N, CA and C atoms of all chains as a GROMACS GRO file, in nm:
protein
  636
    1MET      N    1   3.966  12.756   7.831
    1MET     CA    2   4.002  12.681   7.713
    1MET      C    3   3.867  12.594   7.658
    2ARG      N    4   3.863  12.578   7.527
    2ARG     CA    5   3.773  12.525   7.482
    2ARG      C    6   3.750  12.362   7.519
    3ASN      N    7   3.630  12.306   7.544
    3ASN     CA    8   3.605  12.170   7.567
    3ASN      C    9   3.505  12.121   7.501
    4SER      N   10   3.450  11.980   7.517
    4SER     CA   11   3.331  11.927   7.496
    4SER      C   12   3.254  11.868   7.620
    5VAL      N   13   3.258  11.921   7.739
    5VAL     CA   14   3.184  11.910   7.835
    5VAL      C   15   3.030  11.892   7.832
    6LYS      N   16   2.990  12.015   7.769
    6LYS     CA   17   2.848  12.057   7.742
    6LYS      C   18   2.778  11.936   7.653
    7VAL      N   19   2.863  11.895   7.566
    7VAL     CA   20   2.808  11.785   7.452
    7VAL      C   21   2.795  11.640   7.534
    8ALA      N   22   2.899  11.627   7.593
    8ALA     CA   23   2.917  11.497   7.686
    8ALA      C   24   2.808  11.497   7.807
    9ARG      N   25   2.775  11.604   7.872
    9ARG     CA   26   2.681  11.592   7.937
    9ARG      C   27   2.537  11.602   7.906
   10VAL      N   28   2.505  11.673   7.778
   10VAL     CA   29   2.387  11.639   7.712
   10VAL      C   30   2.358  11.529   7.681
   11LYS      N   31   2.445  11.437   7.618
   11LYS     CA   32   2.469  11.310   7.560
   11LYS      C   33   2.395  11.207   7.689
   12LYS      N   34   2.485  11.255   7.799
   12LYS     CA   35   2.439  11.166   7.913
   12LYS      C   36   2.319  11.186   7.987
   13ASP      N   37   2.256  11.306   7.945
   13ASP     CA   38   2.112  11.344   7.982
   13ASP      C   39   2.142  11.392   8.152
   14LEU      N   40   2.229  11.486   8.144
   14LEU     CA   41   2.266  11.532   8.292
   14LEU      C   42   2.237  11.686   8.290
   15THR      N   43   2.193  11.755   8.397
   15THR     CA   44   2.154  11.881   8.394
   15THR      C   45   2.296  11.964   8.470
   16GLN      N   46   2.339  12.089   8.433
   16GLN     CA   47   2.455  12.126   8.508
   16GLN      C   48   2.458  12.104   8.644
   17GLN      N   49   2.346  12.119   8.721
   17GLN     CA   50   2.343  12.100   8.860
   17GLN      C   51   2.357  11.926   8.910
   18GLN      N   52   2.324  11.849   8.833
   18GLN     CA   53   2.326  11.708   8.839
   18GLN      C   54   2.493  11.675   8.835
   19LEU      N   55   2.536  11.732   8.718
   19LEU     CA   56   2.694  11.729   8.708
   19LEU      C   57   2.752  11.780   8.822
   20ALA      N   58   2.715  11.902   8.868
   20ALA     CA   59   2.789  11.952   8.978
   20ALA      C   60   2.774  11.877   9.096
   21ASP      N   61   2.686  11.797   9.126
   21ASP     CA   62   2.653  11.744   9.265
   21ASP      C   63   2.732  11.624   9.235
   22ALA      N   64   2.763  11.559   9.118
   22ALA     CA   65   2.818  11.420   9.081
   22ALA      C   66   2.973  11.445   9.113
   23VAL      N   67   3.038  11.564   9.095
   23VAL     CA   68   3.171  11.579   9.119
   23VAL      C   69   3.202  11.673   9.234
   24GLY      N   70   3.092  11.705   9.310
   24GLY     CA   71   3.134  11.817   9.419
   24GLY      C   72   3.158  11.942   9.389
   25ILE      N   73   3.110  12.006   9.292
   25ILE     CA   74   3.150  12.155   9.272
   25ILE      C   75   3.002  12.235   9.247
   26THR      N   76   3.037  12.339   9.238
   26THR     CA   77   2.865  12.430   9.203
   26THR      C   78   2.834  12.432   9.044
   27ARG      N   79   2.727  12.464   9.055
   27ARG     CA   80   2.672  12.480   8.901
   27ARG      C   81   2.746  12.591   8.823
   28GLN      N   82   2.778  12.701   8.875
   28GLN     CA   83   2.842  12.816   8.833
   28GLN      C   84   2.989  12.768   8.778
   29THR      N   85   3.050  12.670   8.865
   29THR     CA   86   3.173  12.644   8.799
   29THR      C   87   3.153  12.545   8.664
   30VAL      N   88   3.056  12.456   8.674
   30VAL     CA   89   3.008  12.373   8.556
   30VAL      C   90   3.010  12.478   8.430
   31SER      N   91   2.914  12.568   8.432
   31SER     CA   92   2.884  12.683   8.337
   31SER      C   93   3.025  12.732   8.304
   32LEU      N   94   3.100  12.760   8.386
   32LEU     CA   95   3.240  12.852   8.336
   32LEU      C   96   3.320  12.747   8.269
   33ILE      N   97   3.313  12.616   8.324
   33ILE     CA   98   3.397  12.514   8.232
   33ILE      C   99   3.361  12.506   8.089
   34GLU      N  100   3.198  12.499   8.090
   34GLU     CA  101   3.142  12.474   7.977
   34GLU      C  102   3.167  12.594   7.855
   35LYS      N  103   3.169  12.724   7.930
   35LYS     CA  104   3.207  12.829   7.826
   35LYS      C  105   3.354  12.863   7.812
   36GLY      N  106   3.437  12.765   7.885
   36GLY     CA  107   3.592  12.788   7.860
   36GLY      C  108   3.641  12.889   7.922
   37LYS      N  109   3.584  12.964   8.049
   37LYS     CA  110   3.617  13.067   8.142
   37LYS      C  111   3.700  13.036   8.234
   38TYR      N  112   3.699  12.894   8.260
   38TYR     CA  113   3.745  12.842   8.386
   38TYR      C  114   3.834  12.724   8.373
   39ASN      N  115   3.961  12.715   8.377
   39ASN     CA  116   4.056  12.581   8.339
   39ASN      C  117   4.044  12.491   8.471
   40PRO      N  118   3.968  12.407   8.430
   40PRO     CA  119   3.982  12.304   8.579
   40PRO      C  120   4.100  12.232   8.586
   41SER      N  121   4.133  12.180   8.714
   41SER     CA  122   4.252  12.102   8.754
   41SER      C  123   4.236  11.958   8.691
   42LEU      N  124   4.339  11.876   8.668
   42LEU     CA  125   4.338  11.766   8.605
   42LEU      C  126   4.237  11.654   8.694
   43LYS      N  127   4.266  11.660   8.803
   43LYS     CA  128   4.178  11.594   8.902
   43LYS      C  129   4.041  11.619   8.875
   44LEU      N  130   3.999  11.742   8.853
   44LEU     CA  131   3.851  11.783   8.854
   44LEU      C  132   3.816  11.722   8.702
   45CYS      N  133   3.910  11.737   8.595
   45CYS     CA  134   3.889  11.702   8.452
   45CYS      C  135   3.831  11.543   8.458
   46LEU      N  136   3.925  11.475   8.538
   46LEU     CA  137   3.900  11.328   8.549
   46LEU      C  138   3.770  11.294   8.613
   47GLN      N  139   3.749  11.367   8.700
   47GLN     CA  140   3.610  11.342   8.779
   47GLN      C  141   3.478  11.396   8.680
   48ILE      N  142   3.497  11.494   8.607
   48ILE     CA  143   3.411  11.516   8.487
   48ILE      C  144   3.398  11.411   8.392
   49CYS      N  145   3.507  11.364   8.377
   49CYS     CA  146   3.510  11.252   8.259
   49CYS      C  147   3.458  11.112   8.300
   50TYR      N  148   3.497  11.089   8.443
   50TYR     CA  149   3.410  10.974   8.506
   50TYR      C  150   3.241  11.001   8.510
   51ALA      N  151   3.223  11.103   8.542
   51ALA     CA  152   3.068  11.139   8.553
   51ALA      C  153   3.012  11.130   8.426
   52VAL      N  154   3.063  11.189   8.318
   52VAL     CA  155   2.989  11.189   8.192
   52VAL      C  156   3.019  11.066   8.110
   53GLY      N  157   3.131  10.987   8.170
   53GLY     CA  158   3.136  10.867   8.089
   53GLY      C  159   3.216  10.901   7.964
   54GLY      N  160   3.311  10.966   7.946
   54GLY     CA  161   3.399  10.999   7.842
   54GLY      C  162   3.523  10.996   7.893
   55THR      N  163   3.639  11.007   7.798
   55THR     CA  164   3.780  11.032   7.817
   55THR      C  165   3.838  11.142   7.813
   56LEU      N  166   3.934  11.166   7.882
   56LEU     CA  167   4.003  11.308   7.866
   56LEU      C  168   4.027  11.349   7.742
   57ASP      N  169   4.075  11.248   7.658
   57ASP     CA  170   4.095  11.292   7.507
   57ASP      C  171   3.951  11.352   7.425
   58GLU      N  172   3.839  11.268   7.457
   58GLU     CA  173   3.741  11.316   7.384
   58GLU      C  174   3.679  11.451   7.438
   59ILE      N  175   3.704  11.485   7.554
   59ILE     CA  176   3.644  11.592   7.628
   59ILE      C  177   3.721  11.721   7.632
   60PHE      N  178   3.838  11.684   7.650
   60PHE     CA  179   3.952  11.805   7.682
   60PHE      C  180   4.030  11.818   7.598
   61TRP      N  181   4.057  11.738   7.478
   61TRP     CA  182   4.180  11.761   7.416
   61TRP      C  183   4.170  11.887   7.325
   62VAL      N  184   4.252  11.946   7.283
   62VAL     CA  185   4.256  12.072   7.207
   62VAL      C  186   4.350  12.063   7.111
   63GLU      N  187   4.336  12.082   6.971
   63GLU     CA  188   4.458  12.062   6.891
   63GLU      C  189   4.528  12.172   6.914
   64GLU      N  190   4.635  12.150   6.847
   64GLU     CA  191   4.770  12.252   6.867
   64GLU      C  192   4.744  12.393   6.805
   65GLU      N  193   4.688  12.396   6.677
   65GLU     CA  194   4.645  12.501   6.629
   65GLU      C  195   4.519  12.582   6.661
   66ASP      N  196   4.431  12.523   6.769
   66ASP     CA  197   4.313  12.564   6.832
   66ASP      C  198   4.375  12.613   6.977
   67PHE      N  199   4.490  12.584   7.044
   67PHE     CA  200   4.529  12.587   7.174
   67PHE      C  201   4.553  12.752   7.192
   68MET      N  202   2.830  12.452  10.880
   68MET     CA  203   2.846  12.520  10.776
   68MET      C  204   2.913  12.421  10.696
   69LYS      N  205   2.875  12.402  10.550
   69LYS     CA  206   2.927  12.289  10.462
   69LYS      C  207   3.076  12.332  10.405
   70LYS      N  208   3.148  12.231  10.394
   70LYS     CA  209   3.302  12.249  10.361
   70LYS      C  210   3.292  12.273  10.205
   71ILE      N  211   3.365  12.370  10.180
   71ILE     CA  212   3.362  12.396  10.016
   71ILE      C  213   3.468  12.298   9.959
   72THR      N  214   3.406  12.254   9.858
   72THR     CA  215   3.489  12.146   9.789
   72THR      C  216   3.510  12.196   9.660
   73ASP      N  217   3.432  12.286   9.604
   73ASP     CA  218   3.462  12.349   9.473
   73ASP      C  219   3.591  12.411   9.442
   74GLU      N  220   3.682  12.355   9.364
   74GLU     CA  221   3.862  12.436   9.349
   74GLU      C  222   3.815  12.562   9.314
   75ARG      N  223   3.722  12.601   9.235
   75ARG     CA  224   3.753  12.761   9.184
   75ARG      C  225   3.711  12.832   9.296
   76LEU      N  226   3.615  12.787   9.388
   76LEU     CA  227   3.570  12.885   9.528
   76LEU      C  228   3.694  12.858   9.596
   77VAL      N  229   3.748  12.736   9.616
   77VAL     CA  230   3.853  12.728   9.717
   77VAL      C  231   3.960  12.836   9.675
   78LEU      N  232   3.995  12.849   9.546
   78LEU     CA  233   4.097  12.938   9.479
   78LEU      C  234   4.065  13.083   9.484
   79ARG      N  235   3.929  13.102   9.476
   79ARG     CA  236   3.878  13.245   9.512
   79ARG      C  237   3.896  13.281   9.655
   80ASN      N  238   3.866  13.181   9.746
   80ASN     CA  239   3.905  13.225   9.890
   80ASN      C  240   4.034  13.240   9.924
   81LEU      N  241   4.123  13.176   9.860
   81LEU     CA  242   4.267  13.210   9.893
   81LEU      C  243   4.284  13.350   9.858
   82GLN      N  244   4.254  13.389   9.718
   82GLN     CA  245   4.252  13.533   9.662
   82GLN      C  246   4.219  13.631   9.772
   83ASN      N  247   4.093  13.573   9.830
   83ASN     CA  248   4.035  13.695   9.929
   83ASN      C  249   4.126  13.715  10.022
   84THR      N  250   4.163  13.605  10.084
   84THR     CA  251   4.268  13.590  10.207
   84THR      C  252   4.380  13.676  10.180
   85ARG      N  253   4.444  13.667  10.050
   85ARG     CA  254   4.555  13.768  10.015
   85ARG      C  255   4.512  13.920  10.039
   86ILE      N  256   4.400  13.942   9.982
   86ILE     CA  257   4.350  14.089   9.991
   86ILE      C  258   4.332  14.134  10.133
   87VAL      N  259   4.270  14.034  10.195
   87VAL     CA  260   4.256  14.069  10.362
   87VAL      C  261   4.386  14.102  10.410
   88TYR      N  262   4.497  13.985  10.387
   88TYR     CA  263   4.634  14.020  10.435
   88TYR      C  264   4.695  14.148  10.406
   89ILE      N  265   4.648  14.183  10.266
   89ILE     CA  266   4.721  14.311  10.232
   89ILE      C  267   4.668  14.439  10.314
   90VAL      N  268   4.529  14.422  10.338
   90VAL     CA  269   4.472  14.518  10.400
   90VAL      C  270   4.515  14.513  10.550
   91GLN      N  271   4.523  14.427  10.610
   91GLN     CA  272   4.561  14.403  10.748
   91GLN      C  273   4.721  14.455  10.774
   92THR      N  274   4.794  14.410  10.663
   92THR     CA  275   4.924  14.494  10.677
   92THR      C  276   4.957  14.633  10.670
   93PHE      N  277   4.859  14.698  10.560
   93PHE     CA  278   4.857  14.842  10.563
   93PHE      C  279   4.799  14.879  10.694
   94GLY      N  280   4.702  14.841  10.756
   94GLY     CA  281   4.663  14.877  10.875
   94GLY      C  282   4.764  14.879  10.972
   95ILE      N  283   4.834  14.763  11.004
   95ILE     CA  284   4.924  14.764  11.112
   95ILE      C  285   5.024  14.858  11.071
   96LEU      N  286   5.059  14.905  10.949
   96LEU     CA  287   5.178  14.990  10.923
   96LEU      C  288   5.142  15.113  10.943
   97CYS      N  289   5.004  15.130  10.930
   97CYS     CA  290   4.967  15.269  10.966
   97CYS      C  291   4.957  15.303  11.115
   98ILE      N  292   4.924  15.202  11.187
   98ILE     CA  293   4.918  15.221  11.336
   98ILE      C  294   5.089  15.239  11.376
   99LEU      N  295   5.170  15.139  11.308
   99LEU     CA  296   5.315  15.175  11.366
   99LEU      C  297   5.377  15.291  11.301
  100GLY      N  298   5.326  15.355  11.197
  100GLY     CA  299   5.369  15.490  11.158
  100GLY      C  300   5.326  15.605  11.258
  101TYR      N  301   5.181  15.582  11.280
  101TYR     CA  302   5.144  15.668  11.374
  101TYR      C  303   5.196  15.671  11.513
  102ASN      N  304   5.224  15.552  11.567
  102ASN     CA  305   5.300  15.554  11.670
  102ASN      C  306   5.446  15.611  11.677
  103LEU      N  307   5.512  15.567  11.530
  103LEU     CA  308   5.652  15.612  11.557
  103LEU      C  309   5.642  15.776  11.503
  104PHE      N  310   5.558  15.846  11.470
  104PHE     CA  311   5.521  15.976  11.485
  104PHE      C  312   5.510  16.053  11.586
  105THR      N  313   5.402  15.982  11.683
  105THR     CA  314   5.372  16.049  11.808
  105THR      C  315   5.475  16.016  11.914
  106SER      N  316   5.514  15.897  11.929
  106SER     CA  317   5.606  15.843  12.042
  106SER      C  318   5.755  15.800  12.024
  107GLY      N  319   5.794  15.816  11.894
  107GLY     CA  320   5.907  15.773  11.860
  107GLY      C  321   5.915  15.622  11.858
  108ILE      N  322   6.045  15.578  11.805
  108ILE     CA  323   6.073  15.450  11.779
  108ILE      C  324   6.034  15.346  11.888
  109ASP      N  325   6.097  15.391  12.004
  109ASP     CA  326   6.057  15.301  12.134
  109ASP      C  327   5.924  15.278  12.162
  110GLY      N  328   5.852  15.401  12.134
  110GLY     CA  329   5.703  15.383  12.144
  110GLY      C  330   5.622  15.289  12.065
  111MET      N  331   5.696  15.299  11.934
  111MET     CA  332   5.635  15.207  11.826
  111MET      C  333   5.677  15.049  11.865
  112ARG      N  334   5.800  15.022  11.918
  112ARG     CA  335   5.850  14.888  11.955
  112ARG      C  336   5.768  14.850  12.083
  113ASP      N  337   5.718  14.947  12.172
  113ASP     CA  338   5.631  14.893  12.287
  113ASP      C  339   5.510  14.836  12.248
  114ASN      N  340   5.448  14.880  12.127
  114ASN     CA  341   5.323  14.841  12.089
  114ASN      C  342   5.331  14.670  12.064
  115PRO      N  343   5.223  14.599  12.114
  115PRO     CA  344   5.235  14.458  12.073
  115PRO      C  345   5.249  14.439  11.941
  116ILE      N  346   5.158  14.511  11.850
  116ILE     CA  347   5.144  14.524  11.709
  116ILE      C  348   5.286  14.495  11.643
  117TRP      N  349   5.388  14.575  11.704
  117TRP     CA  350   5.532  14.555  11.632
  117TRP      C  351   5.565  14.412  11.648
  118LEU      N  352   5.518  14.325  11.747
  118LEU     CA  353   5.539  14.194  11.751
  118LEU      C  354   5.487  14.113  11.631
  119VAL      N  355   5.354  14.134  11.631
  119VAL     CA  356   5.289  14.074  11.544
  119VAL      C  357   5.325  14.094  11.394
  120PHE      N  358   5.410  14.223  11.377
  120PHE     CA  359   5.430  14.267  11.235
  120PHE      C  360   5.572  14.195  11.208
  121MET      N  361   5.648  14.177  11.321
  121MET     CA  362   5.774  14.114  11.308
  121MET      C  363   5.782  13.977  11.282
  122VAL      N  364   5.691  13.903  11.364
  122VAL     CA  365   5.649  13.749  11.347
  122VAL      C  366   5.618  13.740  11.194
  123SER      N  367   5.510  13.823  11.153
  123SER     CA  368   5.456  13.779  11.030
  123SER      C  369   5.586  13.785  10.933
  124ALA      N  370   5.658  13.904  10.928
  124ALA     CA  371   5.755  13.940  10.826
  124ALA      C  372   5.836  13.812  10.834
  125ILE      N  373   5.899  13.751  10.951
  125ILE     CA  374   5.991  13.658  10.958
  125ILE      C  375   5.933  13.518  10.881
  126VAL      N  376   5.800  13.499  10.918
  126VAL     CA  377   5.728  13.382  10.854
  126VAL      C  378   5.710  13.400  10.698
  127SER      N  379   5.677  13.514  10.664
  127SER     CA  380   5.694  13.563  10.515
  127SER      C  381   5.830  13.529  10.439
  128ALA      N  382   5.931  13.576  10.513
  128ALA     CA  383   6.042  13.554  10.483
  128ALA      C  384   6.086  13.408  10.439
  129TYR      N  385   6.071  13.337  10.565
  129TYR     CA  386   6.105  13.192  10.550
  129TYR      C  387   6.023  13.131  10.460
  130LEU      N  388   5.898  13.147  10.412
  130LEU     CA  389   5.809  13.104  10.325
  130LEU      C  390   5.879  13.126  10.172
  131SER      N  391   5.922  13.256  10.172
  131SER     CA  392   5.963  13.298  10.049
  131SER      C  393   6.102  13.222  10.018
  132MET      N  394   6.173  13.188  10.109
  132MET     CA  395   6.319  13.115  10.110
  132MET      C  396   6.254  12.978  10.012
  133SER      N  397   6.151  12.882  10.059
  133SER     CA  398   6.141  12.771  10.003
  133SER      C  399   6.083  12.806   9.840
  134ILE      N  400   6.038  12.928   9.822
  134ILE     CA  401   5.997  12.953   9.669
  134ILE      C  402   6.120  13.005   9.596
  135SER      N  403   6.223  13.061   9.643
  135SER     CA  404   6.335  13.118   9.621
  135SER      C  405   6.430  12.980   9.583
  136VAL      N  406   6.438  12.882   9.652
  136VAL     CA  407   6.510  12.764   9.643
  136VAL      C  408   6.474  12.692   9.500
  137GLU      N  409   6.331  12.681   9.500
  137GLU     CA  410   6.283  12.614   9.382
  137GLU      C  411   6.304  12.719   9.260
  138HIS      N  412   6.294  12.829   9.249
  138HIS     CA  413   6.322  12.909   9.173
  138HIS      C  414   6.483  12.907   9.103
  139GLU      N  415   6.575  12.883   9.187
  139GLU     CA  416   6.682  12.877   9.131
  139GLU      C  417   6.723  12.792   9.002
  140LYS      N  418   6.777  12.862   8.904
  140LYS     CA  419   6.792  12.797   8.774
  140LYS      C  420   6.908  12.699   8.798
  141LYS      N  421   7.008  12.721   8.842
  141LYS     CA  422   7.141  12.671   8.846
  141LYS      C  423   7.127  12.576   8.994
  142ILE      N  424   7.152  12.453   8.983
  142ILE     CA  425   7.130  12.368   9.102
  142ILE      C  426   7.264  12.356   9.173
  143ARG      N  427   7.256  12.402   9.275
  143ARG     CA  428   7.375  12.443   9.348
  143ARG      C  429   7.438  12.312   9.460
  144ASN      N  430   7.535  12.296   9.473
  144ASN     CA  431   7.592  12.209   9.562
  144ASN      C  432   7.547  12.212   9.710
  145PRO      N  433   7.442  12.148   9.768
  145PRO     CA  434   7.417  12.218   9.913
  145PRO      C  435   7.499  12.230  10.014
  146LYS      N  436   7.574  12.137  10.012
  146LYS     CA  437   7.698  12.123  10.120
  146LYS      C  438   7.788  12.256  10.110
  147LYS      N  439   7.816  12.254  10.013
  147LYS     CA  440   7.925  12.369   9.946
  147LYS      C  441   7.886  12.493   9.973
  148SER      N  442   7.734  12.524   9.921
  148SER     CA  443   7.690  12.658   9.971
  148SER      C  444   7.659  12.676  10.100
  149PHE      N  445   7.633  12.576  10.196
  149PHE     CA  446   7.626  12.581  10.317
  149PHE      C  447   7.754  12.633  10.392
  150ILE      N  448   7.849  12.553  10.366
  150ILE     CA  449   7.992  12.582  10.413
  150ILE      C  450   8.041  12.725  10.391
  151ILE      N  451   8.021  12.743  10.275
  151ILE     CA  452   8.069  12.906  10.202
  151ILE      C  453   7.979  13.006  10.322
  152SER      N  454   7.849  12.979  10.324
  152SER     CA  455   7.762  13.102  10.378
  152SER      C  456   7.793  13.086  10.545
  153THR      N  457   7.809  12.956  10.601
  153THR     CA  458   7.856  12.958  10.740
  153THR      C  459   7.992  13.024  10.762
  154VAL      N  460   8.080  13.004  10.670
  154VAL     CA  461   8.186  13.078  10.699
  154VAL      C  462   8.210  13.220  10.711
  155ILE      N  463   8.119  13.251  10.603
  155ILE     CA  464   8.092  13.422  10.578
  155ILE      C  465   8.026  13.466  10.723
  156THR      N  466   7.926  13.410  10.751
  156THR     CA  467   7.862  13.421  10.872
  156THR      C  468   7.924  13.436  10.988
  157LEU      N  469   8.016  13.365  10.987
  157LEU     CA  470   8.115  13.325  11.130
  157LEU      C  471   8.222  13.449  11.114
  158VAL      N  472   8.276  13.482  11.000
  158VAL     CA  473   8.365  13.581  10.994
  158VAL      C  474   8.304  13.715  11.021
  159ILE      N  475   8.178  13.761  10.962
  159ILE     CA  476   8.106  13.868  10.999
  159ILE      C  477   8.072  13.891  11.151
  160SER      N  478   8.019  13.767  11.200
  160SER     CA  479   8.007  13.804  11.353
  160SER      C  480   8.135  13.808  11.426
  161ILE      N  481   8.230  13.752  11.402
  161ILE     CA  482   8.342  13.766  11.480
  161ILE      C  483   8.396  13.910  11.472
  162ILE      N  484   8.378  13.977  11.357
  162ILE     CA  485   8.431  14.119  11.336
  162ILE      C  486   8.314  14.205  11.411
  163ILE      N  487   8.196  14.161  11.392
  163ILE     CA  488   8.110  14.279  11.488
  163ILE      C  489   8.123  14.255  11.633
  164ALA      N  490   8.136  14.112  11.665
  164ALA     CA  491   8.188  14.107  11.808
  164ALA      C  492   8.302  14.174  11.844
  165TYR      N  493   8.408  14.181  11.762
  165TYR     CA  494   8.515  14.262  11.828
  165TYR      C  495   8.505  14.396  11.815
  166PHE      N  496   8.439  14.444  11.721
  166PHE     CA  497   8.437  14.600  11.725
  166PHE      C  498   8.323  14.653  11.833
  167VAL      N  499   8.238  14.556  11.867
  167VAL     CA  500   8.146  14.585  11.973
  167VAL      C  501   8.214  14.576  12.118
  168SER      N  502   8.304  14.493  12.125
  168SER     CA  503   8.380  14.473  12.246
  168SER      C  504   8.483  14.572  12.279
  169ILE      N  505   8.537  14.626  12.155
  169ILE     CA  506   8.663  14.753  12.190
  169ILE      C  507   8.574  14.878  12.230
  170THR      N  508   8.455  14.889  12.178
  170THR     CA  509   8.395  15.018  12.192
  170THR      C  510   8.394  15.057  12.338
  171PRO      N  511   8.409  15.172  12.412
  171PRO     CA  512   8.408  15.208  12.554
  171PRO      C  513   8.300  15.166  12.639
  172GLU      N  514   8.163  15.202  12.568
  172GLU     CA  515   8.058  15.157  12.655
  172GLU      C  516   8.017  15.008  12.697
  173SER      N  517   8.069  14.925  12.588
  173SER     CA  518   8.022  14.806  12.598
  173SER      C  519   8.150  14.691  12.616
  174GLY      N  520   8.155  14.604  12.701
  174GLY     CA  521   8.274  14.507  12.746
  174GLY      C  522   8.276  14.398  12.654
  175LEU      N  523   8.335  14.305  12.681
  175LEU     CA  524   8.377  14.193  12.613
  175LEU      C  525   8.267  14.101  12.608
  176SER      N  526   8.187  14.098  12.717
  176SER     CA  527   8.072  14.002  12.730
  176SER      C  528   7.958  14.054  12.643
  177VAL      N  529   7.949  14.160  12.624
  177VAL     CA  530   7.831  14.243  12.516
  177VAL      C  531   7.881  14.201  12.393
  178GLY      N  532   8.002  14.195  12.371
  178GLY     CA  533   8.046  14.176  12.232
  178GLY      C  534   8.038  14.051  12.189
  179ILE      N  535   8.081  13.959  12.298
  179ILE     CA  536   8.049  13.806  12.273
  179ILE      C  537   7.895  13.775  12.234
  180LEU      N  538   7.801  13.829  12.341
  180LEU     CA  539   7.683  13.812  12.296
  180LEU      C  540   7.608  13.836  12.168
  181THR      N  541   7.659  13.987  12.147
  181THR     CA  542   7.597  14.030  11.999
  181THR      C  543   7.666  13.946  11.881
  182GLY      N  544   7.793  13.890  11.895
  182GLY     CA  545   7.835  13.799  11.793
  182GLY      C  546   7.766  13.680  11.804
  183VAL      N  547   7.736  13.603  11.887
  183VAL     CA  548   7.672  13.488  11.899
  183VAL      C  549   7.512  13.492  11.856
  184ILE      N  550   7.447  13.609  11.888
  184ILE     CA  551   7.322  13.640  11.856
  184ILE      C  552   7.322  13.668  11.678
  185ILE      N  553   7.410  13.748  11.655
  185ILE     CA  554   7.417  13.742  11.496
  185ILE      C  555   7.444  13.613  11.425
  186LEU      N  556   7.547  13.549  11.498
  186LEU     CA  557   7.562  13.400  11.419
  186LEU      C  558   7.440  13.307  11.435
  187ILE      N  559   7.369  13.301  11.522
  187ILE     CA  560   7.232  13.235  11.533
  187ILE      C  561   7.146  13.274  11.426
  188CYS      N  562   7.149  13.396  11.434
  188CYS     CA  563   7.027  13.461  11.346
  188CYS      C  564   7.053  13.433  11.206
  189PHE      N  565   7.181  13.434  11.165
  189PHE     CA  566   7.212  13.389  11.015
  189PHE      C  567   7.226  13.224  11.006
  190LEU      N  568   7.258  13.179  11.098
  190LEU     CA  569   7.291  13.023  11.098
  190LEU      C  570   7.132  12.949  11.055
  191ILE      N  571   7.041  12.985  11.146
  191ILE     CA  572   6.909  12.930  11.125
  191ILE      C  573   6.874  12.924  10.979
  192PRO      N  574   6.877  13.061  10.910
  192PRO     CA  575   6.827  13.054  10.774
  192PRO      C  576   6.918  12.963  10.684
  193ASN      N  577   7.038  12.970  10.721
  193ASN     CA  578   7.153  12.894  10.654
  193ASN      C  579   7.126  12.746  10.659
  194ILE      N  580   7.076  12.713  10.768
  194ILE     CA  581   7.029  12.545  10.794
  194ILE      C  582   6.908  12.520  10.732
  195TYR      N  583   6.831  12.615  10.732
  195TYR     CA  584   6.697  12.608  10.654
  195TYR      C  585   6.698  12.600  10.524
  196ILE      N  586   6.780  12.689  10.454
  196ILE     CA  587   6.793  12.672  10.300
  196ILE      C  588   6.902  12.554  10.260
  197TYR      N  589   6.973  12.504  10.336
  197TYR     CA  590   7.055  12.381  10.323
  197TYR      C  591   6.958  12.254  10.304
  198ARG      N  592   6.847  12.275  10.405
  198ARG     CA  593   6.746  12.139  10.404
  198ARG      C  594   6.674  12.161  10.284
  199LEU      N  595   6.630  12.288  10.255
  199LEU     CA  596   6.532  12.287  10.140
  199LEU      C  597   6.618  12.226  10.009
  200ARG      N  598   6.744  12.299  10.003
  200ARG     CA  599   6.826  12.252   9.893
  200ARG      C  600   6.852  12.093   9.867
  201MET      N  601   6.863  12.036  10.024
  201MET     CA  602   6.891  11.886  10.018
  201MET      C  603   6.750  11.816   9.956
  202LYS      N  604   6.642  11.856  10.014
  202LYS     CA  605   6.496  11.815   9.965
  202LYS      C  606   6.487  11.828   9.829
  203GLN      N  607   6.531  11.936   9.753
  203GLN     CA  608   6.508  11.979   9.652
  203GLN      C  609   6.595  11.878   9.538
  204LEU      N  610   6.732  11.847   9.602
  204LEU     CA  611   6.823  11.714   9.526
  204LEU      C  612   6.733  11.604   9.536
  205ILE      N  613   6.713  11.561   9.638
  205ILE     CA  614   6.631  11.434   9.636
  205ILE      C  615   6.525  11.418   9.575
  206ASP      N  616   6.425  11.534   9.546
  206ASP     CA  617   6.319  11.520   9.472
  206ASP      C  618   6.374  11.509   9.333
  207LEU      N  619   6.469  11.584   9.269
  207LEU     CA  620   6.500  11.556   9.131
  207LEU      C  621   6.560  11.431   9.110
  208ASP      N  622   6.638  11.384   9.225
  208ASP     CA  623   6.690  11.249   9.191
  208ASP      C  624   6.571  11.153   9.154
  209ASP      N  625   6.473  11.164   9.257
  209ASP     CA  626   6.368  11.093   9.230
  209ASP      C  627   6.294  11.091   9.087
  210LEU      N  628   6.298  11.203   9.046
  210LEU     CA  629   6.249  11.255   8.901
  210LEU      C  630   6.303  11.178   8.797
  211GLU      N  631   6.460  11.180   8.805
  211GLU     CA  632   6.533  11.122   8.690
  211GLU      C  633   6.523  10.977   8.689
  212GLU      N  634   6.497  10.921   8.820
  212GLU     CA  635   6.488  10.767   8.810
  212GLU      C  636   6.385  10.702   8.708
   0.00000   0.00000   0.00000
């Protein structure tokens, strides 16, 4: 599913590896989440939000027509 | 070795385990099939792999029960279902015990033993399903509160 992880990560000046290390996942998983090819669990979504300093709404919300 | 914390990899690991289980079960079935072909049903049962196969089949059946109970659309009264299934089990085991005891080769004791074994074998899953349904009922009550 589409998300704004990449934008939020770049804004926070983090590399994929740094974000991966911060939330305890691999860089490949970060890449797949950013591409929308892997749907993270709610727990992981929250961890990513905490790491990039955003809210679930800003980073993971998808409008109904884009769902 | 470092513990895997990545949920995607944990999930993939589980999927890999499923593939390994399928391959293993296929191998066990091939060995048992070969044994059945070469030394008959008794020869197949003598193989310890038969025991492994039966234990895994029973574990799989019990795990499936917990899924089936949660998948039931209509919420049943656990006590009523338990009483009905226990009465049916009791009737079936009494009928089987009666027919076994009147056969010429086996006596009354063998008949009673067969009946008791059948009763226990059906009673344990009945109790297990009753407990699962009771647990589900409590969980649903918690959700509604």
